N, C-alpha and C positions, 0 to 999 in steps of 0.2 A: 287156892293156888292160881297164879296167873300164867296163861299160856303165851309164850313169846312167838311172834311170827318171824321166822328167820328168812332173810332175803336170799334169793337164789344166787344173786351176783355177789361174788366174794369181795369186790371193792365196796359195795354198799354195806356188807357185813362189817368190814373194817371201819367204815365211817360211823356206823351205828355204835360200835364198841368205843370208838374215840369220844363220841357224843355222850355216851353213858358215863364214861370215866370222868369227863368234865362235870357232868350233872351231879354225880355223887359227891364231888368235892364241894359243890355249892348248895346241896340240899340242906334245908333247915329242919325238916320234919324227919323224925326217925322212921316213920312209916314209909315215906317216899324213898328214903335211903335204902331201906330193906327191899323194897320192890325193885328199885333200880339195880341193886347189887345182885339180886337173883337173876334178873334179865341179863346182866353183864356176864354172869357165870355161864348161863345157857349159851349165849352168843360165843363166848371164848371157847367153850367146849366144842361147838360146831366148827369154829375156825380151825381148831387143832385137828379135828377129824378130817377136814378137807385138806390140810397140809400133809397128812400121813399118806 
């Protein structure tokens, strides 16, 4: 399991989410796609927590 370092700045968090969404569309390796997808889910979960 990979641990994602979540930025404290919400703007940086949103930029990281956007970058991962882009990267997932361009990944050619299933392994990389799975890693990026898990990181994206963790970051989105944190963003939702901050919004509430």
